[in-house]
RODREN-371977 format. One record per residue: residue in one letter; x, y, z of N, C-alpha, C in turn. Coordinates in pm, 1 decimal. Atoms other than C-alpha are relative to their C-alpha. Last residue first. Example, Ala and Ser with C-alpha at 12.3 -4.5 7.8 and 13.67 -1.06 7.14 Angstrom:
MIMI aa   n.east  n.north     n.up  ca.east ca.north    ca.up   c.east  c.north     c.up
MIMI  s    -82.0   -119.0     -6.0   1367.0   -106.0    714.0    -77.0    109.0     73.0
MIMI  a     89.0   -119.0      0.0   1230.0   -450.0    780.0     90.0    120.0      0.0
***
This chain:
MIMI aa   n.east  n.north     n.up  ca.east ca.north    ca.up   c.east  c.north     c.up
MIMI  x    127.1    -77.8    -90.1   6082.9   4994.1  11708.5     23.4    123.6    -28.7
MIMI  x     80.2    -49.9     91.4   6313.6   4777.9  11420.0   -108.0    114.5     59.0
MIMI  x   -104.5    -31.8     87.4   6631.8   4673.1  11633.8   -104.9    104.4   -112.4
MIMI  x   -124.2   -116.8    -45.3   6463.5   4689.1  11968.3     44.8     36.4   -136.9
MIMI  x    102.2   -135.5    -94.9   6134.7   4459.1  11819.4    105.8    132.9     47.0
MIMI  x     64.3    -77.6     88.5   6362.7   4291.0  11556.0   -106.6     92.7     93.9
MIMI  x    -57.1    -82.6     40.6   6567.9   4164.4  11878.5    -37.3     79.8   -127.7
MIMI  x    -75.3    -57.3   -112.4   6353.5   3959.7  12073.6     36.8    170.8    -64.8
MIMI  x    132.0    -98.7    -68.0   6139.1   3823.9  11802.0     75.5    115.6     54.0
MIMI  x     85.0   -129.4     84.1   6464.2   3719.3  11618.4   -126.9     68.0     33.8
MIMI  x   -118.0   -187.2     47.2   6649.2   3581.7  11908.8    -88.2     75.7    -58.0
MIMI  x      3.9   -101.0   -170.7   6316.3   3303.8  11989.6     73.4    135.9    -10.9
MIMI  x     40.6    -76.6     18.3   6347.7   3219.1  11621.9    -70.6    105.5    132.3
MIMI  x      9.0   -164.5    144.9   6664.8   3159.4  11569.6   -152.8     48.7     31.6
MIMI  x    -84.3    -92.2    -33.0   6661.0   2930.1  11891.0    -28.5     81.4    -98.3
MIMI  x     88.3    -16.2    -71.0   6387.0   2707.3  11755.0     60.0    159.6     46.1
MIMI  x    158.3   -114.4     61.3   6509.9   2700.3  11419.4    -49.3     33.2    130.9
MIMI  x    -71.4   -119.9     97.5   6894.2   2569.2  11562.3   -116.2    160.3    -47.3
MIMI  x    -56.9   -111.3   -108.5   6741.3   2348.7  11770.6     17.2     95.3    -49.4
MIMI  x    166.0    -15.5    -55.6   6550.6   2172.8  11478.9     28.5     87.2     92.0
MIMI  x     83.7    -38.3    109.1   6888.1   2169.6  11284.3   -114.7     62.8     62.1
MIMI  x    -69.8   -100.9     -0.8   7042.1   1972.7  11567.6    -89.3    112.7    -30.7
MIMI  x      0.3    -56.7   -104.0   6824.6   1734.2  11550.6     -7.5    104.8     25.2
MIMI  x    106.6   -104.7     32.5   6845.2   1706.2  11169.6    -63.9     47.6    114.3
MIMI  x    125.1     56.9     -5.9   7211.3   1633.4  11275.9   -123.6     83.0     -4.4
MIMI  x    100.6     11.9   -113.5   7476.6   1891.4  11245.6    -67.7   -136.1    -93.9
MIMI  x     23.0    210.9    -72.3   7751.0   1802.9  10999.4    -60.9     26.2    114.9
MIMI  x     54.4   -101.9   -170.3   7842.2   2257.2  10948.2    -61.6   -176.9     43.1
MIMI  x    -98.7    -32.6    -62.6   8028.7   2139.2  10598.0    -20.3     -8.6    111.3
MIMI  x    -85.4    138.0    -33.8   7739.9   1889.0  10494.5     93.3     94.7     43.6
MIMI  x    118.3    107.5   -139.1   7507.8   2198.0  10468.3     98.5   -122.0     14.3
MIMI  x    -17.4    -74.1   -152.9   7800.4   2415.4  10289.9    -60.9    -84.9    120.7
MIMI  x   -122.7      8.0   -127.3   7883.6   2141.4  10083.5      6.3     58.9     79.8
MIMI  x      3.6    115.1   -126.0   7519.8   2094.3   9978.0    185.3    -20.1     49.0
MIMI  x   -149.9     89.5     61.6   7530.3   2445.7   9838.5    -18.6   -142.5    110.3
MIMI  x   -102.6    -15.8   -130.3   7143.2   2589.3   9913.8    155.1   -103.4    -32.4
MIMI  x    -53.8     80.2    -17.9   6913.0   2711.9   9668.6    101.7     11.1     66.9
MIMI  x   -128.7    -14.3     71.5   6772.1   3014.3   9760.7     51.5   -120.9      1.5
MIMI  x    -70.3      0.2   -100.6   6382.7   2988.1   9972.5    139.1    -10.9   -105.7
MIMI  x    -58.3    143.5    125.5   6167.0   3194.9   9746.1    104.1    -36.2     98.7
MIMI  x   -131.6    103.1    -50.4   5964.8   3414.6   9960.7     42.7    -99.3    -85.6
MIMI  x   -114.5     42.5    137.7   5740.1   3685.6   9733.3    129.5    -95.5     -8.4
MIMI  x     71.3     79.5     43.8   5466.2   3704.1  10044.0    106.9    -48.3   -166.8
MIMI  x    -42.3    -63.5    150.8   5770.3   3844.2  10257.6    -80.7   -107.7   -107.2
MIMI  x    180.1    -33.5     20.2   5676.2   3776.3  10646.6      3.1    116.1   -162.7
MIMI  x      0.6   -151.2     66.3   6096.9   3873.3  10701.7   -175.6     -9.1    -46.8
MIMI  x    -23.1    -97.8    -81.6   6074.5   3530.8  10925.2    -15.8    140.7    -38.8
MIMI  x     73.0   -112.0     39.3   5970.3   3285.5  10652.0    -19.5    111.2    104.2
MIMI  x    114.6     -2.0   -139.0   6091.3   2950.9  10814.3    -48.2    156.6    -28.6
MIMI  x    100.6    156.6    -13.9   6259.0   2858.2  10486.0   -103.3     18.1    129.6
MIMI  x    118.5      1.5    127.5   6399.9   3220.6  10399.9    -96.1   -150.6     16.9
MIMI  x     73.2   -102.3     36.8   6582.0   3194.2  10698.2   -116.0     30.8    -51.5
MIMI  x    145.8     12.3   -118.7   6675.3   2864.5  10703.6    -72.2     92.0     -1.1
MIMI  x    121.5     94.8     33.0   6834.0   2956.0  10363.5    -85.0    -27.5     62.4
MIMI  x     53.7    -66.6     94.1   7031.2   3303.9  10475.1   -148.6   -106.7    -20.6
MIMI  x     92.2    -79.6    -26.4   7163.0   3097.9  10763.3   -103.4     51.3    -49.7
MIMI  x     63.5     77.3    -43.6   7349.5   2860.1  10526.3   -139.9     61.1     84.5
MIMI  x    104.0    113.0    142.8   7480.8   3046.9  10309.4    -60.7    -44.2     75.3
MIMI  x    117.5    -82.5      4.0   7579.6   3263.6  10649.5    -20.4    -51.1   -111.4
MIMI  x     82.5    -15.0   -128.6   7767.8   2994.8  10805.9    -72.6     71.9    -76.9
MIMI  x     32.5    135.0    -91.4   7953.1   2897.4  10531.1   -152.4    -17.1     34.0
MIMI  x    101.2     -2.4     81.4   8044.2   3234.5  10434.4    -76.4   -121.4    -48.7
MIMI  x     80.3   -113.1    -19.7   8221.6   3252.8  10767.1   -172.9     -5.8   -108.1
MIMI  x    139.5     43.2    -93.5   8390.0   2927.3  10685.0    -97.8    138.8     45.8
MIMI  x      0.8     -7.8   -182.8   8591.8   3128.6  10429.8   -104.6   -113.8     58.3
MIMI  x    140.6    -78.5    -46.6   8548.2   3204.0  10052.9     50.7    -14.9    154.8
MIMI  x    -75.2   -178.3    -32.9   8912.4   3146.9   9924.3   -115.4     30.9     94.3
MIMI  x   -159.9    -10.4    -76.4   8821.0   2901.0   9664.9     22.2    159.7     74.2
MIMI  x    -80.4    -75.0     86.9   8403.9   2928.3   9580.0    152.9     12.3    104.6
MIMI  x   -132.2    148.0     59.2   8255.3   2645.5   9784.1     64.7     63.8    -57.3
MIMI  x    -80.7      4.4   -117.6   8024.2   2969.5   9980.9    134.0   -173.6    -13.1
MIMI  x    -76.0    103.9     44.2   7867.1   3056.7   9677.5    112.0    -19.5     71.5
MIMI  x    107.9     74.6     62.1   7526.0   3286.9   9769.0    140.2   -140.4    -38.3
MIMI  x    124.1     23.9   -116.0   7747.7   3423.3  10095.4   -127.0    -81.6   -125.0
MIMI  x     10.8     95.6     62.7   8087.4   3484.6   9868.5   -147.2   -113.0    104.9
MIMI  x    -24.2      9.5    132.1   8061.3   3861.9   9886.7    -14.0   -172.9    -80.1
MIMI  x    106.1   -114.7    122.8   7925.4   3935.6  10167.5     19.0    -76.7    -93.2
MIMI  x    162.7     58.4    -24.6   8110.6   3640.3  10411.2   -107.8     71.3   -131.9
MIMI  x     37.0    182.8     57.8   8442.5   3702.4  10201.5   -100.3     10.1     33.7
MIMI  x     17.2    -60.6    199.7   8407.5   4148.1  10253.8    -22.1   -145.1    -20.2
MIMI  x    146.1    -63.4      2.2   8361.9   4049.3  10683.7    -38.9    -10.1   -147.8
MIMI  x    109.6     70.4    -33.4   8700.2   3861.9  10702.9   -178.3    -12.1    -56.7
MIMI  x     37.9    118.7     61.2   8851.6   4060.0  10511.9    -66.3    -90.7     20.6
MIMI  x   -116.1     98.4     27.8   8816.5   4399.0  10745.7    -63.4   -154.2   -101.2
MIMI  x     66.3     66.4    -75.7   8506.3   4635.0  10647.5    189.3    -80.3    -10.8
MIMI  x   -157.2     62.6    -78.6   8666.6   4949.6  10518.4    -16.5   -119.5    115.5
MIMI  x     33.8      0.4   -220.3   8302.8   5118.3  10459.0    179.4    -51.2     56.8
MIMI  x     -7.6   -121.4    -19.7   8438.9   5148.8  10090.4    -23.8     31.4    171.7
MIMI  x   -130.7    -49.6      7.1   8553.8   4797.3  10085.1     -6.5    164.1     40.1
MIMI  x    -61.9     41.7   -113.3   8198.5   4677.8  10218.6    159.9     69.2     17.5
MIMI  x     -0.3   -135.1   -153.2   8019.6   4952.8   9996.1    118.7   -118.1    130.8
MIMI  x    -73.4   -121.9      7.5   8205.3   4745.9   9681.1    -28.9     95.5    137.8
MIMI  x   -157.1     43.0     11.5   8132.6   4354.6   9809.9     54.3    169.0     23.0
MIMI  x      2.2     -4.6   -160.1   7760.8   4501.3   9875.6    150.8     30.5     -8.0
MIMI  x     25.0   -132.5    -75.3   7716.6   4626.3   9551.2     56.6      0.0    173.1
MIMI  x    -78.4    -89.5     71.2   7863.9   4286.6   9342.0    -19.2    175.4    119.7
MIMI  x    -97.2     28.1    -62.2   7617.6   4088.6   9601.8    161.8     81.3     -5.8
MIMI  x    -18.4    -81.6   -165.5   7347.8   4343.8   9533.2     72.2    -78.0     51.2
MIMI  x    108.3     64.1   -104.8   7370.1   4221.3   9160.0     79.7     65.7    110.9
MIMI  x    -41.6     87.0   -115.9   7506.2   4332.7   8827.1    -75.5    -14.7    125.9
MIMI  x   -156.5     -8.7     29.3   7458.7   4429.9   8469.3     23.4    -48.8    116.7
MIMI  x     -4.9   -157.5    -17.9   7069.2   4562.2   8578.8    188.9    -26.9    -32.3
MIMI  x     59.6   -179.7     36.1   6815.4   4382.7   8419.4    117.6     82.6     28.3
MIMI  x     41.2     13.0    135.8   6967.3   3999.6   8352.8    -18.2    160.1     -9.8
MIMI  x   -101.7     14.2     90.3   7211.5   4040.5   8670.2     -3.8     25.2   -126.5
MIMI  x    -93.2   -102.9    -56.6   6944.5   4162.8   8913.6     95.9     16.1   -128.7
MIMI  x     89.5   -109.6     48.3   6673.1   3911.1   8736.8     73.8    101.0     28.6
MIMI  x     53.0     29.4    157.5   6927.4   3594.6   8810.1    -51.3    130.0    -68.1
MIMI  x   -138.5    -43.8     84.9   7024.1   3749.0   9127.8      1.6    -33.0   -107.5
MIMI  x    -26.7   -164.2     19.2   6670.3   3778.8   9270.9    115.1     11.7    -51.6
MIMI  x    -84.1    -72.8    -89.4   6594.7   3385.7   9199.9     35.0    155.5     -9.6
MIMI  x   -139.0     79.0      1.0   6277.1   3349.8   8947.4     88.5     72.8    157.9
MIMI  x    -21.0     99.0    -98.9   5885.5   3400.8   9025.1    151.7    -57.6    -23.0
MIMI  x    -53.5    111.6     48.1   5892.8   3563.1   8660.9     16.3   -116.9    116.6
MIMI  x     56.3     83.5    105.3   5640.0   3780.6   8746.9     85.2   -130.8    -58.3
MIMI  x    101.7     48.3    -35.2   5729.1   3871.7   9105.5    -99.2    -81.2   -125.8
MIMI  x    -21.0    133.0   -117.5   6119.9   3871.1   8992.8   -137.7    -39.3     -7.6
MIMI  x    -50.7    135.8     67.4   6001.5   4136.6   8701.2     38.3   -152.8     79.1
MIMI  x    142.1    -13.2     28.0   5813.4   4407.5   9014.1     23.1   -121.3   -120.3
MIMI  x    137.8     82.6   -113.7   6117.8   4340.2   9167.3   -119.7    -27.4    -44.6
MIMI  x   -109.0    137.0    -35.3   6411.1   4442.3   8913.3   -148.0   -124.3     91.3
MIMI  x     20.4     37.8    100.5   6157.3   4725.5   8818.2     27.6   -157.0    -30.0
MIMI  x    126.9     25.6    -33.9   6180.3   4871.8   9113.1    -53.6    -66.1    -61.3
MIMI  x     37.3     89.7   -159.3   6526.8   4845.7   9163.4   -139.0    -33.1      3.8
MIMI  x    -51.0    140.3     75.3   6554.2   5050.4   8775.8     10.0   -132.6    118.9
MIMI  x     74.7     41.6    148.0   6361.5   5308.5   8981.3     19.9    -98.3    -87.1
MIMI  x    140.9     64.0    -74.0   6513.3   5321.5   9346.9    -74.1    -65.6   -150.8
MIMI  x    103.3      1.0    116.0   6864.7   5347.4   9176.4   -149.6    -90.9      4.7
MIMI  x    -94.4    -70.3     69.8   7100.2   5468.8   9471.7    -37.6    -12.0   -125.9
MIMI  x     30.7   -155.6    -63.6   6884.5   5379.3   9760.3     67.5     83.3   -112.1
MIMI  x    137.6   -120.1    -41.6   6740.1   5070.3   9638.8     17.2    172.9     -9.4
MIMI  x     85.5     -9.4    119.1   7101.9   4959.0   9486.4   -142.3     94.2     -1.3
MIMI  x    -39.1    -96.2     62.5   7267.0   5014.8   9794.9    -52.0     52.7    -96.4
MIMI  x     13.2    -43.4   -109.9   7008.4   4788.9  10043.6     76.0    175.4   -109.9
MIMI  x    152.8      0.7     35.5   7036.3   4526.0   9822.9    -31.9    121.9      7.9
MIMI  x     13.3    -57.8     93.8   7427.8   4574.6   9878.9   -133.9     -3.2    -56.0
MIMI  x    -65.6   -138.4     15.1   7373.4   4519.1  10223.4    -18.8     77.9   -121.0
MIMI  x     49.7    -69.1     99.7   7216.7   4170.3  10179.5     33.0    147.3    -32.3
MIMI  x    -22.2     91.0    126.2   7506.3   3979.8  10391.6   -112.1     65.1    -99.1
MIMI  x    -86.1   -122.5    148.6   7528.3   4272.5  10630.3      3.7    -77.3   -107.7
MIMI  x     91.0   -124.9     36.5   7319.6   4134.7  10931.7     11.1     57.1   -123.3
MIMI  x    193.2    -18.3      4.5   7434.1   3800.6  10882.0    -59.8     80.6    -30.9
MIMI  x     14.3     39.8    139.3   7833.7   3917.2  10884.4   -132.1    -48.0    -23.5
MIMI  x      5.7   -129.9     89.1   7740.3   4086.1  11166.4     12.0    -57.3   -123.4
MIMI  x    110.3   -114.6    -22.6   7633.6   3797.1  11372.2      0.8     82.3   -106.7
MIMI  x     54.4     71.0     39.6   7911.2   3564.3  11256.5   -159.2     82.1    -30.4
MIMI  x    -41.6      9.9    161.6   8190.3   3762.1  11352.0   -145.3    -30.4    -77.2
MIMI  x     44.8   -171.0     59.8   8005.0   3815.5  11680.3     48.5     41.3   -117.0
MIMI  x    102.3    -41.1     -3.6   7998.9   3430.2  11716.3    -47.3    134.2    -14.7
MIMI  x     54.2   -145.7    -91.4   8314.8   3371.8  11698.8   -104.9     86.6    -34.8
MIMI  x   -107.4   -136.5     62.8   8360.2   3014.7  11585.8    -62.3    115.3     84.3
MIMI  x   -128.9    -87.4    -62.7   8279.5   2704.5  11825.9     77.3    123.4    -47.5
MIMI  x   -128.1     97.9     90.9   8072.7   2496.5  11527.6    102.2     98.9     58.2
MIMI  x    -25.0    143.8    -12.8   7758.8   2495.0  11758.0    122.0    -23.7    -72.9
MIMI  x    -33.4     67.1    -61.2   7834.4   2858.9  11812.3     -1.9   -101.0     29.9
MIMI  x   -162.7    -38.7    -28.5   7877.4   2972.6  11483.7    -17.1    -60.1    143.5
MIMI  x    -39.4     59.3     26.6   7517.1   2826.2  11434.4    129.7     24.7      6.7
MIMI  x     54.8     81.7    -77.2   7339.5   3049.9  11661.1     96.4   -159.8    -85.5
MIMI  x    -59.9     19.6   -131.6   7542.7   3314.7  11545.1    -32.0   -132.5     94.2
MIMI  x   -137.4    -24.4      8.7   7424.5   3301.4  11208.3    104.7    -34.5    130.3
MIMI  x    -61.5    139.5      5.7   7104.7   3253.5  11318.3    112.5    -68.0      5.4
MIMI  x      0.3    122.4   -123.0   7079.4   3506.8  11507.7    -19.7   -113.7    -46.2
MIMI  x    -48.6    -68.1    -95.3   7209.8   3779.9  11190.1      7.4   -110.0    150.2
MIMI  x   -137.6     76.3     48.1   7024.4   3560.0  10941.6    129.7     47.1    129.1
MIMI  x    -32.5     94.7    -24.9   6717.3   3719.9  11166.9     98.3    -98.2    -44.5
MIMI  x      3.2     43.7   -151.9   6810.6   4003.6  11189.2      0.7   -118.5      1.4
MIMI  x   -191.7     21.0    -51.8   6887.6   4005.4  10799.0     28.8      9.4    142.6
MIMI  x    -26.3    110.9     87.8   6513.6   3899.5  10700.5    185.0    -11.9     61.2
MIMI  x     42.6    131.3    -55.1   6351.2   4112.1  10933.5    123.4    -89.8    -41.3
MIMI  x    -79.5     27.9   -152.9   6547.2   4413.5  10793.7    -55.3   -108.2     94.9
MIMI  x   -163.5     -2.9     12.9   6451.9   4362.4  10454.1     74.2    -47.2     98.1
MIMI  x    -51.9    125.9     65.5   6094.4   4273.2  10521.2    113.2    -36.1      8.1
MIMI  x    -28.2    109.4   -162.9   6098.2   4610.3  10715.9     23.7   -121.8    -23.6
MIMI  x    -68.8    -21.1    -77.2   6185.5   4772.0  10402.7     46.0    -54.5    132.6
MIMI  x     71.9    -31.5    -87.2   5971.9   4631.8  10131.2    137.1    -25.9    181.4
MIMI  x   -117.3     84.2    -65.2   6090.0   4710.0   9781.4    -29.3     39.8    152.5
MIMI  x    -24.6    128.9     21.9   5773.0   4722.8   9527.0    112.7    -30.2    112.0
MIMI  x    154.9     46.3     36.9   5850.4   5114.6   9419.8     39.2   -211.2     40.8
MIMI  x     36.8    117.6     49.7   6168.3   5199.8   9614.5   -114.7    -64.7    -50.2
MIMI  x    -21.0    -68.6    136.6   6191.5   5520.1   9798.7     10.4    -99.9   -133.7
MIMI  x    136.9    -10.9     91.8   5993.7   5395.2  10124.8     72.4     40.3   -123.8
MIMI  x    111.8    104.4     59.0   6284.4   5395.4  10373.3   -110.4     73.4    -97.0
MIMI  x    172.2   -100.4     30.8   6582.0   5600.0  10413.7    -66.2   -125.0    -45.8
MIMI  x     22.2    -56.9    164.3   6918.8   5377.8  10536.7   -140.9     71.3     18.3
MIMI  x    -97.5    -73.9     83.1   7097.0   5428.3  10844.5    -36.4     31.8   -134.3
MIMI  x     14.0   -143.7    -13.4   6882.8   5319.0  11147.6     47.0     48.2   -135.2
MIMI  x    158.8    -25.1     28.6   6910.7   4954.4  11119.0    -30.3     75.5    -52.2
MIMI  x     73.7     59.1    163.6   7291.2   4981.2  11049.1   -137.3     45.3    -26.3
MIMI  x    -57.1   -165.4     76.1   7354.4   5204.6  11380.7    -52.9    -95.2   -130.9
MIMI  x    102.3   -173.1    -11.2   7155.1   4952.0  11608.7     66.3    139.7    -77.3
MIMI  x    136.5     48.7     19.3   7369.6   4628.9  11458.8   -153.4    160.7     12.2
MIMI  x     49.9    102.2    108.3   7645.9   4768.9  11488.6   -121.6      2.5    -48.5
MIMI  x    -17.3   -170.4     82.5   7637.8   4885.1  11799.6    -47.4     25.6   -111.5
MIMI  x    141.4   -100.0    -69.2   7504.7   4538.5  11952.0      5.1    154.4    -82.8
MIMI  x     81.0     87.9     75.4   7825.9   4339.3  11736.1   -167.2     99.8     24.8
MIMI  x    -50.2    -61.5     99.1   8062.0   4623.3  11925.0   -138.6    -64.7   -102.1
MIMI  x     25.5   -179.4     63.3   7909.8   4539.2  12254.8    -32.0     31.8   -128.5
MIMI  x    229.3     21.7     -2.6   7915.1   4141.2  12167.3     -7.7    141.6    -11.1
MIMI  x     83.4     27.7    161.3   8321.8   4191.5  12065.1   -181.8      7.3     -6.2
MIMI  x     -5.6    -70.3     29.7   8397.4   4392.4  12413.6    -69.7    -43.2   -216.4
MIMI  x    -90.5     21.5     48.6   8278.9   4153.4  12646.6     -8.1    119.3   -113.7
MIMI  x     31.0     14.7    112.7   7920.7   4148.5  12759.4    134.3    -20.9    -47.8
MIMI  x     73.2    113.8    -71.7   7971.4   4267.7  13136.9     -5.2   -140.5   -125.7
MIMI  x    -99.1     59.1   -137.6   8275.0   4512.3  13103.7    -65.9   -121.1     21.4
MIMI  x   -131.2     18.2     12.2   8163.6   4629.2  12796.8     74.0    -87.0     84.6
MIMI  x     12.7    149.1    132.6   7805.6   4648.1  12843.4    138.5    -40.6    -29.3
MIMI  x     24.0    107.6    -88.0   7930.6   4906.5  13170.5    -12.1   -153.1   -108.5
MIMI  x   -125.1     70.8   -103.5   8134.0   5116.1  12960.9    -33.0   -140.8     55.2
MIMI  x   -123.5     66.2    121.2   7823.8   5161.7  12701.7    113.1    -49.8     77.1
MIMI  x    -39.9    -64.4     68.6   7620.0   5270.5  13025.0     72.2    -59.0   -112.9
MIMI  x    105.8   -127.5     61.5   7288.0   5173.5  13171.3    108.9     73.9    -41.9
MIMI  x   -112.5   -106.7     39.4   7365.2   4788.0  13194.5    -57.3    103.4      1.0
MIMI  x    105.9   -119.0     87.6   7097.5   4582.3  13454.4    125.6     87.1    -54.0
MIMI  x     11.1   -154.6    -37.4   7278.7   4297.5  13596.2    -58.2     74.0   -173.1
MIMI  x     79.8     36.4    -83.8   7225.9   3885.7  13506.6    -64.2    204.3    118.0
MIMI  x    -79.0    -81.4   -129.9   7303.8   3935.4  13142.4    -93.3     -6.6    141.3
MIMI  x     42.5     82.4   -104.4   7150.4   3638.5  12928.0    117.7     82.9    145.5
MIMI  x   -168.8    -35.6    -51.8   7248.5   3863.7  12626.5      5.9   -105.7    102.6
MIMI  x    -92.8     48.7    131.5   6925.8   3741.3  12409.7    134.0      3.9    129.1
MIMI  x    -31.6    108.6    -27.6   6718.4   3838.2  12734.5     87.7    -79.7    -58.6
MIMI  x    124.7    163.3     73.3   6707.3   4167.2  12604.5     57.2   -124.3     86.4
MIMI  x    116.3     34.9   -136.4   6956.9   4449.4  12866.0    -92.9   -135.3    -34.9
MIMI  x    -75.4     21.0   -114.6   7213.2   4463.2  12613.9    -29.1    -39.9    108.8
MIMI  x      4.9     93.2     31.4   6959.8   4543.4  12315.8    109.8   -112.0     98.3
MIMI  x     76.8    113.9      4.0   6824.4   4773.4  12492.3     45.0    -75.8    -34.5
MIMI  x     17.2     13.6   -141.4   7164.7   4966.8  12597.9   -111.3   -124.7    -17.4
MIMI  x   -138.8     74.7    -30.2   7280.7   4966.3  12197.4    -28.4   -107.9    166.4
MIMI  x     65.2     99.6     72.2   6927.1   5138.1  12111.8     75.0   -136.7     70.7
MIMI  x     83.3     66.2      1.6   7004.3   5380.6  12359.1    -86.1   -123.0    -30.9
MIMI  x      0.0     43.6   -168.3   7330.8   5473.9  12278.9    -89.9    -88.0     92.9
MIMI  x    -48.5    131.4     52.1   7255.7   5485.2  11888.3     14.9    -83.9    209.6
MIMI  x     26.5     96.0     73.0   6995.7   5736.9  11985.7     57.1   -112.8    -20.4
MIMI  x     90.0     50.8    -88.2   7240.3   5917.2  12210.7    -83.4   -133.7     -8.0
MIMI  x    128.1     -5.1    116.2   7558.0   5955.6  12005.5   -150.8    -53.5    116.2
MIMI  x     42.8   -147.5     38.2   7809.3   6107.5  12247.3   -113.0      8.8    -97.5
MIMI  x     98.9    -81.8   -117.7   7825.1   5763.4  12456.4    -62.2    128.1    -44.9
MIMI  x     97.5     39.6    -19.9   7964.3   5604.4  12156.9   -118.5     75.2     31.6
MIMI  x     84.3     32.4     83.3   8257.3   5778.5  12171.8   -127.5    -21.7    -41.2
MIMI  x     55.9   -144.7      7.7   8302.2   5751.8  12493.9    -66.7     32.9   -127.8
MIMI  x     51.6     23.2    -99.7   8308.8   5353.2  12468.8    -81.0    209.5      9.3
MIMI  x    179.8     26.5     61.1   8519.0   5367.9  12201.9   -112.8     36.0     71.7
MIMI  x    -22.0    -91.4    112.2   8810.6   5561.6  12427.4   -137.6     -1.2   -101.7
MIMI  x     93.3    -69.2    -94.6   8715.8   5328.6  12706.6    -19.6    100.9    -81.8
MIMI  x    124.3     -6.6    -15.0   8810.7   5043.4  12454.3    -53.9    128.2     81.8
MIMI  x     52.6      0.8   -129.1   9101.6   5078.4  12341.3   -123.2     52.7     12.3
MIMI  x     97.8   -137.1     16.3   9143.5   4903.7  12067.7     -6.9     27.3    111.1
MIMI  x    -48.8   -113.3   -103.9   9442.5   4610.0  12108.3    -58.0    167.4    -46.5
MIMI  x      6.4     44.2   -173.7   9274.5   4309.9  11983.6      9.5    122.4     81.7
MIMI  x    -23.8    -21.5   -123.9   9157.5   4374.0  11587.7     31.8    -25.0    159.5
MIMI  x    -91.7    126.9    -15.7   8978.8   4161.1  11352.9    144.6     78.4    131.3
MIMI  x     52.9    141.1      4.3   8664.8   4392.1  11337.4    134.7   -118.7     90.6
MIMI  x    -49.8     59.5   -111.1   8832.7   4703.9  11368.8     -0.8   -135.0     35.0
MIMI  x   -143.3     30.0     62.9   8727.1   4798.6  11034.0     95.1    -24.4    105.2
MIMI  x      7.9     91.8    138.9   8357.0   4803.9  11140.1    198.1    -54.5    -33.2
MIMI  x     -0.6    156.7    -48.5   8450.6   4964.4  11490.1     -8.0   -119.8   -141.1
MIMI  x   -117.0     15.2    -77.5   8592.6   5249.0  11318.0      8.4   -118.1     40.3
MIMI  x    -59.8     32.1     92.2   8286.2   5293.4  11083.0    105.0    -80.0     60.1
MIMI  x     43.7    234.1     59.6   8057.2   5217.1  11384.2    126.6     -9.4    -63.0
MIMI  x    -36.7     71.8   -139.4   8253.3   5575.3  11559.5    -57.2   -195.1    -40.8
MIMI  x   -138.2     48.5     65.2   8228.7   5723.8  11206.8     50.8    -84.7    109.3
MIMI  x    -64.2    -98.1   -126.3   7870.0   5710.1  11273.6     99.2    -17.3     -3.9
MIMI  x     12.8     74.4   -140.2   7767.7   5519.0  10911.5     56.1    128.9     92.9
MIMI  x   -123.9     30.9    -22.3   7737.6   5723.5  10582.8    -35.5    -68.4    132.8
MIMI  x     16.8    -16.2   -162.7   7404.4   5750.7  10422.9    117.0    -43.0     -0.2
MIMI  x     55.1     35.8    -70.0   7517.7   5721.8  10034.6    -31.0     29.3    111.5
MIMI  x     91.1    -79.8    -53.1   7658.5   5984.7   9810.5   -137.6    -70.2    106.7
MIMI  x      3.8   -148.5   -154.5   7983.7   5884.8   9874.5   -171.5     82.3     -9.7
MIMI  x      7.9     57.5   -154.7   7877.9   5497.4   9745.7    -11.3    142.9     53.4
MIMI  x    121.3    -50.2    -39.0   7775.9   5654.6   9377.5    -11.1    -44.3    208.2
MIMI  x      2.5   -210.7    -17.0   8136.9   5700.7   9281.3   -147.5    -39.8     87.1
MIMI  x   -141.5    -56.6    -39.1   8163.5   5281.6   9330.9    -20.5    166.0     14.7
MIMI  x     70.8     43.3   -160.4   7818.8   5163.4   9174.3     73.8     80.4    111.7
MIMI  x     82.2    -59.7    -40.9   7932.8   5348.4   8869.5    -81.1    -33.4    118.1
MIMI  x    -45.0   -110.2    -66.2   8233.4   5169.8   8884.7    -95.5     99.1    -24.3
MIMI  x    -43.9    -15.3   -155.9   8051.1   4875.1   8914.1     43.3    111.6     53.8
MIMI  x   -159.0     46.9     24.1   7871.8   4914.2   8545.1     57.9     -5.9    199.1
MIMI  x    -42.1   -102.9    -33.2   7469.6   4964.9   8510.6    149.4    -95.6     56.2
MIMI  x   -122.3     56.1    -81.6   7342.8   4821.1   8211.8     26.4    117.5    119.0
MIMI  x   -173.7    -29.0     41.2   7066.5   5042.3   8022.5     45.7   -103.5    139.2
MIMI  x    -48.2    -77.8   -111.5   6677.6   4926.7   8074.7    171.0    -13.3     -2.4
***
């Protein structure tokens, strides 16, 4: 199998499905405070499918709202801008990539894992008193590079998945061996192409090596959330392998065994409802 190059992946990004322009705007402005919320609310409202999904998420029990919201503007008023942006992003990204093109790739298992990692990262971030919305979005998008490879190179990636099943080895190792690149590199390329903030790019780039210099604490949270979700097998993937966990990252969170049990329970509860809405 011919090895891919990161340049080839970057060129192929133009052919990928693109997110709605308003979502691109939301993702690139994630670190900015001075965004005109009413303008964004109007733009989102023009996309009816996106609005419907976002409002279902906003009204789910996870958001803890006492009132029922019927417009994006109301959602922003009651949930705050960051949380609403989160929901809009989740609603858009989960519906963006076509399913069923790559042999052996379980599209719904992929999204179940991503949504569960988002839920777990948010739960962990709350315990760390960090921005829960950043953590949620980073958890949701941490493996987005797999979708790049699945969509752009379905036959080659199908071969990777078949080989991985035969060898029962970590996916990253098989990807690097057979493709010459891995889903982290592809995810970083897409994050740059979609103009994600640096915070978000680092979380995607370093979620398998949170102890790398400059990785940032968000990468630590996503790394641990990813491992927890694999261990809980929320994706219901028969080839589930729990990735190696960085002891540096695990220790950095400083949570007790009891605290982790609470995290597991909360993750499972939030995941169930969210996945029903996002994957409907």
